[in-house]
C-alpha positions as CSV (number, residue, x, y, z in Angstrom):
1,M,-49.3,12.2,75.4
2,K,-50.2,11.5,78.7
3,I,-48.4,9.3,81.5
4,T,-51.5,7.1,82.4
5,M,-50.2,4.9,85.1
6,I,-47.0,4.2,86.4
7,E,-46.7,0.7,88.1
8,V,-43.8,-1.4,90.4
9,Q,-42.8,-4.1,88.2
10,K,-43.6,-7.8,90.0
11,N,-40.4,-9.1,89.6
12,N,-38.3,-6.1,90.5
13,K,-39.2,-4.0,93.3
14,D,-37.0,-1.5,92.1
15,R,-38.3,-0.8,88.6
16,F,-41.5,0.2,87.7
17,N,-43.8,-0.1,84.3
18,L,-44.3,3.0,82.2
19,Y,-47.3,3.6,80.9
20,I,-48.4,6.1,77.5
21,N,-51.9,6.4,76.7
22,G,-52.6,3.1,78.2
23,E,-50.3,1.4,76.3
24,F,-46.9,-0.4,78.1
25,S,-44.0,2.4,77.0
26,M,-40.7,1.3,78.8
27,G,-39.5,-0.1,82.2
28,I,-37.1,2.8,84.5
29,D,-35.5,1.9,88.0
30,S,-36.2,4.0,91.1
31,A,-33.7,6.3,90.2
32,T,-34.7,7.6,86.9
33,Y,-38.5,7.5,88.3
34,V,-37.2,10.0,91.1
35,H,-34.4,11.8,88.7
36,F,-37.5,13.2,86.3
37,N,-40.5,13.6,89.2
38,L,-43.0,11.7,87.2
39,K,-46.5,11.8,88.3
40,K,-49.6,9.7,86.4
41,D,-51.6,12.2,84.1
42,D,-48.0,14.1,83.5
43,E,-48.3,15.5,79.7
44,I,-45.3,13.9,78.5
45,S,-43.2,14.7,74.9
46,K,-41.5,12.3,72.5
47,E,-38.4,13.9,72.9
48,R,-38.7,14.0,76.6
49,L,-39.6,9.7,76.5
50,A,-35.9,9.7,74.3
51,E,-34.5,11.6,77.8
52,I,-35.6,9.5,80.1
53,K,-34.8,6.4,78.1
54,I,-31.4,7.2,77.6
55,Y,-31.1,8.3,81.5
56,D,-32.3,4.5,82.3
57,D,-29.9,2.6,80.0
58,Y,-27.0,5.2,81.8
59,R,-28.4,3.8,85.6
60,K,-28.9,0.3,84.1
61,A,-25.5,0.2,82.6
62,I,-24.1,1.7,86.6
63,N,-26.2,-1.1,87.7
64,R,-24.3,-3.4,86.1
65,A,-20.9,-1.9,86.8
66,I,-21.6,-2.0,90.2
67,N,-22.6,-5.8,90.3
68,Y,-19.2,-6.7,88.6
69,L,-17.7,-4.6,91.4
70,S,-19.9,-6.0,94.2
71,Y,-17.4,-9.3,94.1
72,K,-14.2,-8.4,94.3
73,K,-12.1,-4.4,93.5
74,R,-11.3,-3.9,89.8
75,T,-10.0,-1.4,87.8
76,E,-11.6,1.1,85.2
77,K,-10.0,-1.2,82.3
78,E,-11.8,-4.4,83.4
79,V,-14.6,-2.3,84.0
80,R,-14.7,-0.5,80.5
81,D,-13.7,-4.3,79.0
82,Y,-17.3,-5.4,80.7
83,L,-19.3,-3.0,79.5
84,V,-18.0,-2.6,76.4
85,Q,-19.0,-6.6,76.1
86,D,-22.8,-5.6,76.3
87,E,-22.6,-2.9,73.9
88,I,-23.0,-0.3,75.6
89,P,-22.3,2.8,73.9
90,E,-19.0,4.5,74.4
91,E,-20.5,7.9,76.0
92,T,-22.6,6.0,79.0
93,I,-19.5,4.3,79.9
94,I,-17.4,7.6,80.0
95,K,-20.3,8.5,82.3
96,V,-20.3,4.9,84.2
97,L,-17.0,5.4,85.0
98,K,-17.2,9.1,85.9
99,Y,-20.1,7.7,88.5
100,C,-17.8,4.9,89.8
101,Y,-14.8,6.8,90.4
102,E,-16.7,9.7,92.0
103,N,-18.4,7.4,94.6
104,G,-15.2,5.0,95.5
105,Y,-16.5,2.1,93.3
106,I,-13.4,2.3,91.3
107,N,-10.0,3.2,93.4
108,H,-6.7,2.2,91.9
109,D,-4.6,3.3,94.8
110,D,-7.0,1.3,96.8
111,Y,-6.6,-1.6,94.2
112,A,-3.1,-2.0,93.7
113,Q,-1.9,-1.7,98.1
114,S,-4.8,-4.5,98.2
115,L,-2.9,-6.6,95.3
116,M,0.2,-5.8,97.2
117,N,-1.3,-7.5,100.0
118,T,-2.6,-10.3,98.9
119,M,0.7,-11.0,96.7
120,I,3.1,-10.7,99.4
121,N,1.3,-12.1,102.1
122,T,-0.1,-15.5,100.0
123,T,2.5,-16.4,97.4
124,D,5.5,-16.5,96.7
125,K,5.6,-14.0,93.9
126,G,8.8,-10.3,93.4
127,P,7.8,-7.3,92.2
128,D,8.2,-8.4,88.6
129,V,5.2,-10.1,88.5
130,Y,3.1,-7.7,91.0
131,K,4.2,-5.1,88.6
132,Q,2.9,-7.1,85.2
133,K,0.0,-6.9,87.0
134,L,-1.1,-3.7,87.1
135,F,0.2,-3.3,84.3
136,E,-2.3,-5.7,82.5
137,K,-5.3,-4.1,85.2
138,G,-4.6,-0.6,83.1
139,I,-3.0,1.3,86.4
140,E,-1.3,4.6,85.4
141,R,2.6,4.3,85.6
142,D,3.1,6.8,88.2
143,L,1.3,4.2,90.4
144,I,3.1,1.2,89.2
145,D,6.3,2.9,89.7
146,Q,5.3,4.0,93.1
147,Y,3.6,0.5,94.7
148,Y,6.8,-1.4,92.9
149,D,8.9,0.5,94.9
150,L,7.1,-0.4,98.1
151,Y,6.7,-4.0,96.8
152,S,10.0,-4.2,96.8
153,E,11.3,-2.1,99.9
154,R,8.9,-5.0,101.9
155,M,9.9,-8.0,100.4
156,D,12.8,-7.8,103.7
157,S,16.0,-9.7,103.5
158,E,15.3,-12.6,105.5
159,R,12.0,-13.3,103.6
160,M,14.3,-13.4,100.7
161,K,17.0,-16.1,102.4
162,Q,14.4,-18.1,102.9
163,L,12.8,-18.1,99.4
164,I,15.9,-18.6,97.5
165,Q,17.4,-20.9,100.4
166,K,14.1,-23.2,99.3
167,Q,14.7,-23.6,95.8
168,L,18.0,-24.0,96.2
169,N,17.5,-26.8,98.5
170,K,14.9,-28.0,96.1
171,H,17.2,-28.1,93.3
172,A,20.1,-29.5,95.3
173,R,18.9,-33.0,95.4
174,K,19.2,-33.1,92.0
175,S,22.1,-30.9,90.8
176,S,25.5,-29.5,91.5
177,R,25.7,-26.2,93.3
178,R,26.4,-24.3,89.9
179,L,23.4,-25.7,88.0
180,A,21.1,-25.7,91.5
181,E,22.1,-22.0,91.2
182,Q,21.4,-21.1,88.4
183,K,17.9,-23.1,88.1
184,T,17.2,-21.2,91.6
185,I,18.1,-17.5,89.9
186,Q,15.8,-18.7,86.4
187,T,12.9,-19.8,89.0
188,L,12.9,-16.8,91.1
189,V,13.4,-14.4,87.8
190,Q,10.4,-16.2,86.6
191,K,8.4,-15.4,89.4
192,G,9.4,-11.9,89.5
193,Y,12.2,-11.4,91.1
194,N,15.0,-9.0,89.5
195,L,18.6,-10.4,89.1
196,N,20.1,-7.4,90.9
197,I,18.1,-8.7,93.8
198,V,19.0,-12.2,93.8
199,I,22.5,-12.4,93.0
200,P,24.0,-10.8,96.1
201,Y,22.3,-13.5,98.2
202,M,23.5,-16.2,96.7
203,K,26.6,-16.1,98.0
204,D,25.3,-16.6,101.7
205,M,23.5,-19.6,101.0
206,E,24.0,-22.8,101.9
207,Y,24.1,-26.2,99.4
208,N,22.7,-29.1,100.7
209,G,23.4,-31.4,98.0
210,D,23.3,-35.1,98.0
211,W,27.1,-36.5,97.4
212,D,25.5,-39.3,95.9
213,I,24.2,-37.3,93.0
214,L,28.3,-36.6,92.5
215,Q,29.1,-39.8,93.2
216,N,26.7,-41.4,90.3
217,E,28.0,-38.6,88.1
218,L,31.4,-39.6,88.4
219,E,31.0,-43.1,87.2
220,K,29.1,-42.4,84.9
221,Q,31.6,-40.1,83.3
222,F,34.6,-42.5,84.0
223,S,32.3,-45.4,82.5
224,K,31.8,-43.4,79.1
225,W,35.8,-42.1,79.3
226,S,37.1,-45.3,80.0
227,R,36.3,-46.6,76.9
228,K,38.1,-44.5,74.7
229,V,41.0,-43.2,77.2
230,S,42.9,-44.4,80.1
231,G,45.8,-42.0,82.5
232,N,46.2,-38.6,83.0
233,E,43.5,-38.2,80.2
234,L,41.0,-40.5,81.0
235,K,41.1,-38.2,84.5
236,Q,41.0,-34.6,82.9
237,K,38.4,-36.3,80.4
238,V,36.3,-37.1,83.5
239,I,37.6,-33.8,85.7
240,T,36.1,-31.2,81.8
241,A,33.1,-33.3,81.6
242,M,32.5,-33.2,85.1
243,M,33.0,-29.2,85.5
244,R,30.6,-29.1,82.1
245,K,28.2,-30.5,84.2
246,G,27.9,-27.9,87.1
247,F,30.4,-29.1,89.7
248,S,33.5,-27.1,91.3
249,Y,37.3,-28.5,90.9
250,D,37.7,-28.1,94.6
251,E,34.6,-30.6,94.6
252,L,36.2,-33.2,92.4
253,V,39.4,-33.8,94.1
254,P,38.7,-35.0,97.0
255,V,36.2,-37.6,95.0
256,L,38.8,-38.3,92.6
257,K,41.3,-39.7,95.4
258,E,38.8,-41.7,96.7
259,S,37.4,-43.3,93.7
260,G,41.2,-44.1,92.4
261,I,40.8,-42.0,89.3
262,E,43.0,-39.4,90.6
263,D,45.6,-42.4,90.2
264,E,44.4,-43.7,86.7
């Protein structure tokens, strides 16, 4: 068999049409063309053509991976999953991933650093959410531990105070201090902050709750229990109900006196 013509494809100047014995055989990219040093009138065997086809499929897979990586930083797992969807053979995927590592297209250190910077600068998510994202992307365990510690170190005390105070103020508009604190802790844990990080800050936070919340709840409980009991029992029922709602006894005493319930 003989190569009778090699022509540039009309719609892709980086690919060539290869003709054998006057008939179209396959398309190849420029890297394949150079790799095999193909020339018109060269004699070529079926085995050699098979090698060219395998190599060009490898080149196609590389180009697909590079194009996929061109939009944003990605991990080995993401690239592998993408190539698997295209039904690319495992042996080819292994070679493509090796190429991507060697040429800097995949770099898990860089990925973890970039994700950390983005999350700290643009979100209020904590270290645990960051750690989970790295795990889901297939980052190695030792790198996850390393960058988790770095993320935690960058969450300075002033940032934590601002974040906790913001959540506490939000929940204080509708809840007692105790419930507001519980909801704040729950919210921050959901955002990826460890309890051991959050709880030490809570005692220093200011509770800016609305006095009307306490007053309205007190009136509600008084109305409920005054239909069933009276006197000291009424007072105890109201206090117990209010404390279950998260109000402290110290908060209740002055309000009870002012409302007259203390004298019931």
